[in-house]
C-alpha positions in Angstrom: 302.8 226.9 -185.5 306.0 229.0 -185.7 307.3 229.2 -189.3 310.9 228.9 -188.0 310.2 225.5 -186.6 307.7 224.2 -189.1 310.4 223.5 -191.8 312.8 221.4 -189.8 309.8 219.5 -188.4 308.5 218.7 -191.8 312.0 217.5 -193.0 312.3 215.4 -189.8 309.2 213.5 -190.8 310.4 213.0 -194.3 313.8 211.8 -193.1 312.2 209.5 -190.5 310.2 207.8 -193.1 313.3 207.3 -195.2 315.4 206.0 -192.4 312.9 203.4 -191.4 312.5 202.3 -195.0 316.2 202.0 -195.4 316.7 200.0 -192.2 314.1 197.4 -193.4 314.8 197.5 -197.1 318.5 196.9 -198.0 317.2 196.7 -201.6 313.9 198.7 -202.1 311.3 196.9 -204.2 311.1 198.0 -207.9 308.9 197.0 -210.8 310.4 194.1 -212.7 307.6 193.4 -215.1 304.3 195.1 -215.9 301.7 194.5 -218.6 298.1 194.1 -219.7 297.5 190.6 -220.9 294.5 188.5 -221.9 295.7 185.6 -219.8 297.1 185.1 -216.3 300.1 184.5 -214.1 301.4 181.5 -212.2 304.4 180.4 -210.2 306.1 177.1 -209.6 308.9 176.5 -207.1 310.9 174.0 -205.0 313.4 174.0 -202.2 317.0 173.0 -202.8 318.0 171.9 -199.2 316.3 169.4 -196.9 317.0 167.6 -193.6 319.2 164.6 -193.6 319.3 162.1 -190.7 319.8 158.4 -190.0 316.3 157.6 -191.3 316.1 159.9 -194.3 318.2 161.3 -197.1 317.7 164.9 -198.2 315.8 163.6 -201.3 313.0 162.2 -199.1 310.2 164.7 -198.6 309.7 166.2 -195.2 305.9 166.3 -194.7 305.5 167.2 -191.0 303.7 170.6 -191.1 302.1 170.4 -187.7 302.8 172.6 -184.7 305.2 170.0 -183.4 307.4 169.9 -186.5 311.1 170.5 -186.1 312.6 173.6 -187.6 315.5 173.9 -190.0 318.0 175.0 -187.3 317.2 171.7 -185.5 318.3 169.5 -188.4 321.5 168.9 -190.3 320.6 170.3 -193.7 322.0 168.9 -197.0 321.5 169.6 -200.7 318.7 167.9 -202.5 320.0 166.3 -205.7 317.3 164.3 -207.6 319.1 163.9 -210.9 321.9 161.5 -211.9 324.0 164.2 -213.5 327.6 164.4 -212.3 327.8 168.1 -213.2 325.3 169.0 -210.5 325.7 169.0 -206.7 322.1 170.2 -206.0 318.9 169.8 -208.0 315.1 169.8 -207.6 312.2 170.0 -210.0 308.7 171.3 -210.4 306.1 171.0 -213.2 304.4 173.8 -215.1 301.0 172.4 -215.8 298.0 174.5 -217.0 294.6 173.4 -218.3 294.2 173.8 -222.1 297.9 174.5 -222.4 297.7 174.3 -226.2 295.9 177.7 -226.1 298.5 179.3 -223.9 301.6 181.2 -224.8 304.3 182.2 -222.3 305.3 185.8 -222.7 307.5 186.3 -219.6 309.4 184.1 -217.2 311.4 185.3 -214.3 313.5 182.9 -212.3 314.5 183.6 -208.7 316.8 181.7 -206.3 317.6 182.4 -202.7 319.6 180.8 -199.8 321.2 181.4 -196.5 324.9 181.0 -197.4 327.6 182.2 -195.0 330.0 179.3 -195.8 330.0 176.0 -197.5 329.5 173.8 -194.4 329.0 174.4 -190.7 328.2 172.7 -187.4 326.8 173.6 -184.0 327.9 172.7 -180.5 325.7 171.6 -177.6 326.0 175.1 -176.2 324.4 176.6 -179.4 327.6 178.0 -181.0 327.8 177.8 -184.8 331.1 177.5 -186.6 332.4 176.9 -190.1 333.8 173.6 -191.2 334.6 174.8 -194.7 334.8 178.6 -194.7 334.9 178.8 -198.5 332.0 180.5 -200.4 331.5 180.3 -204.1 329.8 182.8 -206.5 326.0 182.8 -206.2 324.9 184.2 -209.6 325.5 181.1 -211.8 323.2 178.0 -211.8 321.9 175.4 -214.3 318.3 174.7 -215.5 316.9 171.9 -217.5 313.8 172.9 -219.5 310.9 170.6 -220.3 311.5 167.8 -222.7 315.3 168.6 -222.9 318.1 166.2 -222.1 320.7 168.6 -220.9 321.1 171.6 -218.7 321.8 175.2 -219.8 323.8 177.7 -217.8 322.1 180.7 -216.3 323.8 183.8 -215.0 321.6 186.0 -212.9 321.4 189.5 -211.4 322.3 189.6 -207.7 319.4 191.4 -206.0 321.0 191.2 -202.5 323.9 189.5 -200.8 324.0 189.7 -197.0 327.6 188.4 -196.6 329.6 191.0 -194.8 326.6 193.1 -193.8 326.2 193.5 -190.0 322.4 193.0 -189.9 322.7 189.7 -191.8 326.1 188.4 -190.7 324.7 185.3 -188.9 323.2 183.6 -192.0 324.2 185.8 -195.0 321.0 185.5 -197.1 321.0 186.3 -200.8 318.6 186.5 -203.7 319.3 186.4 -207.4 317.0 187.0 -210.5 317.3 185.9 -214.1 315.0 186.6 -217.1 314.7 183.2 -218.9 311.9 184.3 -221.3 314.0 183.9 -224.4 315.1 180.4 -223.5 311.5 179.3 -222.9 310.2 180.8 -226.1 312.6 178.6 -228.1 310.8 175.5 -226.8 308.2 173.8 -228.9 306.3 172.9 -225.7 307.2 174.9 -222.6 304.9 172.9 -220.3 306.3 170.1 -218.2 309.1 169.6 -215.8 311.7 172.3 -214.9 314.8 171.2 -213.0 317.0 173.8 -211.4 320.5 172.8 -210.2 323.7 174.1 -208.5 322.1 176.7 -206.3 324.5 177.3 -203.4 323.6 177.2 -199.8 325.3 176.3 -196.5 325.3 172.6 -195.6 325.1 171.2 -192.1 324.2 173.8 -189.5 323.9 177.6 -189.6 322.7 180.2 -187.1 318.9 180.6 -187.8 318.9 177.6 -190.0 319.7 176.6 -193.6 317.0 177.5 -196.1 317.2 177.6 -199.9 315.0 177.3 -203.0 313.9 178.7 -206.3 310.7 180.1 -207.9 309.7 180.6 -211.5 307.2 183.3 -212.2 305.3 183.0 -215.5 303.0 185.3 -217.4 301.0 183.7 -220.2 298.5 184.7 -222.9 295.2 182.9 -223.5 292.8 184.8 -225.8 289.8 183.0 -224.2 290.6 184.6 -220.8 289.7 188.0 -219.3 292.2 190.8 -219.4 294.6 191.2 -216.4 296.9 194.0 -215.3 300.0 192.2 -213.9 302.9 193.7 -212.1 305.9 192.0 -210.5 308.4 193.5 -208.1 311.7 192.3 -206.6 314.1 193.6 -204.0 315.0 192.4 -200.5 313.2 193.1 -197.3 313.9 191.9 -193.8 310.3 191.7 -192.4 310.0 192.8 -188.8 307.6 194.8 -186.7 308.4 197.9 -188.6 306.2 197.3 -191.6 307.2 197.3 -195.2 304.7 198.5 -197.8 304.7 197.7 -201.6 302.4 200.0 -203.6 300.5 198.9 -206.8 299.3 201.5 -209.3 298.7 202.1 -213.0 295.6 200.0 -213.2 291.8 200.6 -213.1 289.5 197.9 -211.8 286.3 197.1 -213.6 283.6 199.7 -213.4 281.0 197.1 -212.3 280.8 193.5 -211.3 283.0 191.2 -209.2 286.7 192.2 -208.8 289.1 189.3 -208.9 292.7 189.8 -207.8 295.6 187.6 -206.7 299.2 187.9 -205.5 302.3 185.8 -205.8 305.1 185.9 -203.2 308.5 184.3 -202.5 310.5 184.6 -199.3 313.3 183.0 -197.3 313.4 181.8 -193.7 309.8 181.9 -192.7 309.4 179.2 -190.0 306.5 176.8 -189.6 306.2 177.1 -185.8 307.1 180.8 -185.3 304.1 183.1 -185.3 303.6 186.8 -185.9 304.4 187.3 -189.6 301.6 188.8 -191.7 300.7 189.9 -195.2 298.0 192.6 -195.3 296.3 194.2 -198.2 294.5 197.5 -198.7 293.0 199.2 -201.8 292.7 203.0 -202.1 288.9 203.0 -201.4 289.3 201.2 -198.0 290.4 202.6 -194.7 292.2 199.6 -193.2 294.6 196.9 -194.2 293.1 193.4 -193.9 295.2 190.3 -193.4 295.5 187.8 -196.2 295.0 184.2 -195.3 293.7 180.8 -196.4 293.4 177.2 -195.2 297.2 176.7 -195.2 298.5 180.2 -194.5 297.1 181.7 -191.4 296.7 185.4 -190.7 299.4 185.4 -188.0 301.7 182.9 -189.6 301.7 183.6 -193.4 305.2 182.5 -194.1 305.2 179.0 -192.7 307.7 177.0 -194.8 305.4 175.8 -197.6 304.9 176.0 -201.4 301.2 176.6 -202.1 298.7 177.3 -204.9 295.8 179.0 -203.3 294.3 176.6 -200.7 296.4 173.6 -201.7 300.0 172.5 -201.3 301.8 172.5 -204.6 302.6 168.9 -205.1 303.8 168.6 -208.7 307.5 168.7 -207.8 310.4 166.5 -206.7 310.7 166.3 -203.7 307.2 167.4 -202.8 307.6 168.0 -199.0 304.8 169.9 -197.4 307.3 171.5 -195.0 310.1 173.2 -197.0 312.1 174.1 -193.9 312.4 177.8 -194.5 311.5 178.5 -198.1 308.1 179.9 -199.1 306.3 180.5 -202.4 302.6 181.1 -202.9 300.0 182.0 -205.4 296.9 183.2 -203.5 293.5 184.7 -204.5 292.5 187.7 -202.5 289.2 187.0 -200.8 286.9 189.9 -201.9 283.3 189.2 -200.8 280.9 191.8 -202.3 284.0 193.7 -203.4 284.6 194.6 -199.8 288.4 194.5 -200.1 289.0 195.9 -203.6 286.1 197.6 -205.3 285.1 199.0 -208.7 287.0 201.9 -210.3 290.0 201.5 -208.0 293.4 202.5 -209.2 295.7 201.9 -206.2 296.4 199.2 -203.7 299.2 198.1 -201.4 300.7 195.1 -199.6 302.0 195.4 -196.1 304.5 193.0 -194.6 305.1 192.9 -190.9 306.2 190.4 -188.2 306.1 190.5 -184.4 308.0 187.3 -183.9 309.2 185.3 -186.9 312.0 186.6 -189.1 311.8 186.3 -192.8 313.2 187.8 -196.0 310.9 188.7 -198.9 312.5 189.1 -202.4 309.6 188.7 -204.9 306.0 189.9 -205.1 303.4 190.1 -207.9 299.9 191.6 -208.2 297.2 190.6 -210.7 293.8 192.2 -211.1 291.1 192.0 -213.8 290.7 195.1 -215.9 289.2 196.2 -219.2 291.2 196.4 -222.3 290.8 200.2 -222.5 292.7 200.5 -219.2 295.8 198.6 -220.5 299.1 200.5 -220.4 300.2 202.2 -223.6 303.4 200.1 -223.7 304.4 196.7 -222.4 307.9 196.5 -220.9 310.0 194.9 -218.3 311.2 198.3 -217.1 309.4 200.2 -214.3 306.4 202.1 -215.6 305.4 203.5 -212.2 307.4 204.6 -209.2 307.0 202.6 -206.0 307.7 203.5 -202.5 307.7 201.8 -199.1 305.1 204.1 -197.6 301.3 203.8 -197.4 298.8 205.3 -199.9 298.5 209.1 -199.9 296.3 210.3 -197.0 293.1 212.3 -197.3 293.9 215.9 -196.5 290.4 216.4 -195.1 291.2 214.3 -192.0 292.0 216.1 -188.7 295.2 214.3 -187.9 298.2 212.9 -189.8 298.5 209.1 -189.4 302.2 208.6 -188.6 302.6 205.7 -191.0 301.4 208.0 -193.8 303.6 211.0 -192.9 305.8 210.9 -196.0 304.8 214.4 -197.1 307.2 217.2 -196.2 304.3 219.7 -196.0 301.8 219.7 -193.1 298.4 220.7 -194.3 297.2 224.0 -192.9 293.8 222.5 -192.1 295.4 220.1 -189.6 294.7 220.8 -185.9 297.8 222.6 -184.8 297.8 221.4 -181.2 297.4 217.8 -182.0 300.0 218.0 -184.8 302.5 219.6 -182.3 301.9 216.8 -179.8 302.5 214.2 -182.5 305.7 215.9 -183.6 307.0 216.1 -180.0 306.4 212.5 -179.4 307.9 211.5 -182.7 311.0 213.6 -182.0 311.4 212.3 -178.5 311.2 208.6 -179.3 313.2 208.7 -182.6 316.2 210.8 -181.8 318.3 207.8 -182.6 316.7 207.7 -186.1 317.6 211.3 -186.9 321.2 210.7 -185.8 321.4 207.5 -187.8 320.2 209.4 -190.9 323.2 211.7 -190.7 325.5 208.7 -190.6 323.7 207.1 -193.5 323.6 210.3 -195.6 327.0 209.7 -197.3 326.5 206.1 -198.1 322.7 205.7 -198.7 322.1 204.0 -202.0 318.6 205.3 -202.6 319.5 209.0 -202.9 322.7 210.5 -204.1 325.1 212.9 -202.3 323.8 216.0 -204.1 320.2 215.2 -203.1 321.3 214.8 -199.5 323.5 217.9 -199.2 320.6 220.3 -199.4 319.2 218.8 -196.1 322.4 219.3 -194.1 321.4 222.5 -192.3 317.9 221.2 -191.6 319.3 218.1 -190.0 321.3 220.2 -187.6 318.2 222.2 -186.8 316.3 219.0 -186.2 318.9 217.9 -183.6 318.6 221.3 -181.8 314.8 221.2 -181.8 314.9 217.5 -180.7 317.2 218.4 -177.8 314.8 221.2 -176.7 311.9 218.7 -176.6 313.9 216.2 -174.6 314.7 218.8 -172.0 311.0 219.6 -171.6 308.6 217.5 -169.6 306.8 215.0 -171.7 304.0 215.1 -169.1 303.2 218.7 -170.4 302.3 217.3 -173.8 298.9 216.2 -172.7 298.9 213.4 -175.2 295.6 211.5 -175.5 295.7 207.7 -175.0 294.3 207.1 -178.5 297.1 209.2 -180.0 299.7 207.1 -178.2 298.1 203.9 -179.5 297.8 205.2 -183.0 301.6 206.0 -183.1 302.6 202.7 -181.5 300.0 200.2 -182.7 302.6 198.7 -185.1 305.2 198.4 -182.4 303.4 197.0 -179.3 301.5 193.7 -179.2 299.3 192.6 -176.3 298.7 189.4 -174.4 297.0 188.4 -171.1 298.6 185.6 -169.1 297.2 184.6 -165.7 299.8 185.0 -162.9 302.3 186.9 -165.0 303.5 190.3 -163.8 302.0 193.1 -165.8 304.1 195.6 -167.7 306.0 196.1 -171.0 308.5 193.4 -172.1 311.3 193.9 -174.6 311.1 190.6 -176.5 314.1 189.1 -178.3 312.8 185.7 -179.4 310.0 183.2 -179.0 310.5 179.4 -178.8 308.3 176.3 -178.7 311.2 173.8 -178.1 312.9 173.9 -174.7 316.3 173.1 -176.0 316.3 176.0 -178.4 315.2 178.3 -175.5 318.1 177.1 -173.3 320.6 177.5 -176.1 319.5 181.0 -176.9 319.6 182.1 -173.2 323.0 180.5 -172.9 324.3 182.4 -176.0 323.0 185.7 -174.6 324.6 185.0 -171.2 328.0 184.3 -173.0 327.7 187.8 -174.6 327.1 189.4 -171.1 323.3 189.9 -171.8 321.1 189.0 -168.9 317.8 187.8 -170.2 314.8 186.0 -168.7 311.8 184.1 -170.1 308.2 183.4 -169.4 305.7 180.8 -170.7 302.4 181.6 -172.4 300.0 178.6 -171.8 297.6 179.9 -174.4 299.9 179.4 -177.4 302.5 177.2 -175.6 305.4 179.4 -176.5 308.3 180.7 -174.3 309.1 184.4 -174.7 312.7 185.6 -174.1 312.8 189.2 -172.8 315.7 191.5 -172.3 314.0 194.1 -170.1 310.7 194.8 -168.4 309.2 198.1 -167.3 305.8 199.4 -166.0 306.1 202.6 -167.9 305.2 202.9 -171.6 307.6 205.8 -172.4 310.4 203.9 -170.8 309.5 200.9 -172.8 309.6 202.9 -176.0 313.0 204.4 -175.0 314.4 200.9 -174.4 313.0 199.7 -177.8 314.4 202.7 -179.7 317.8 202.5 -178.1 318.1 198.7 -178.5 318.0 198.3 -174.8 320.6 201.0 -174.2 322.7 199.8 -177.1 323.3 196.3 -175.6 321.4 194.2 -178.2 321.6 194.9 -182.0 319.3 192.1 -183.2 315.6 192.2 -183.9 313.4 193.1 -180.8 309.8 193.9 -180.3 307.5 195.3 -177.6 304.9 193.2 -175.7 302.2 194.6 -173.4 301.3 192.0 -170.8 298.1 192.1 -168.6 297.6 195.8 -169.2 293.9 196.4 -169.5 294.4 200.0 -170.6 296.1 198.8 -173.8 293.0 197.1 -175.1 293.3 199.1 -178.4 296.6 197.3 -179.2 296.9 194.1 -181.2 296.0 191.1 -179.0 298.1 188.1 -179.9 295.5 185.9 -178.3 292.7 187.1 -180.6 
């Protein structure tokens, strides 16, 4: 490869990786807590809003968790308020119960709360338009908590992780997430086990675009000298989970040299809907080639965030109210299935979580990882400050392989052993379908929060060279690239999903939304029409969902162009690609599988 071109290409790959991460991570995930402990971790949680109708008050649990359950945007949503305290306008509780609690000592407790909160109250019209009744919006960082066996609340002021108010991508529902370390308050208690009541979390009441969702989660790490040693790491940030995956890396541990490896994760997210499919959590350790989906009896592989609060295979019921369907708020503690150490093996020191969604929209703000280790592999210090850097890219790739997986291309140096022709073809395709990303990076360079101005200035000349090289590629014929089909699928396997529907015209569809309920479908199409966007829909009898699409084409490259330009800059919300009845795309993910 010509040396004059190699440098700008390498920097293009690095900038591409950054721009995708920035678009999906308004607040990159960072280590909040990390330690070795003879003990374990757990999480308790509850929602703070619920449906209110002529049959039920918001304090009555909503238990319908079937495929026919209504969603939060189909209800008038109101605050839950279980206490009789006049100083609170919202309150819900959950119990921290552990076996042999007399042997356990809490050493860390992190409280999170999150809501969709654009204004105090809102309503929706029959045409699907949302508008404010009370446009006021109060501060989000101050709440109250009543600890076990206490008669009164204490005030808590938290650290705002993210606030979507005023941000274009989040303008419809303005989600936020806040964190507070309440370890000191809990350590003062004679008995920290029992009922925790959290109050005065703010959320929109009534109706809001996308639906009202709100709740809180308390993450706890405890010691018990009778238990095996664990390496525990928690992260927080804010990620809008879409078809462009977000990865959270775990490092700094060493799994047991022999025997069964036991690991678990804890997660908290906002706006995962029960009946909208496509959201996934996948896991991969450094000794495995592929990410595997995490699932259990309640959380399915293609619908992980499903409006529930769970502890492994069970609904978490020790709370008030204890609705199975939390209408848009998710918290879970889940063991990673690891038969014969096939997912995470012995002597492993890296792992990663991957979040992706091809349909449902959700916001992750908390994640934790826990794995059994030996005491000799404990960190030299215990701290709540980050011990290990984290990124949003996959684990480092093996330089012996003959091609660079695109999702791993965060290195600015292309290994000399890589096949030059195949690498050149990959770069050409990357450049041609991501011109918009390179331009966007220039616009973001002065305001990006993850790197400073001085760091960015050294790339200025290379960015210009990238644009020139990109233009040269665009002017050439893509048919001359001789790209193999498996290369195309490798690059786009995370962007294109596949279904087969009898009688439906084959091609590539740009999907804007998926609905089960006809009234929601009609309202969405009406809203698009009012904005001058001509959309159509089709019905999939296999999963009984209606797909709204903005465009259709028989050509893959044209489909990618439409996807990367937001349908020629006519639609700025989340979209994804769907291959319908295309037998040649058998390597792509089949939504019907």
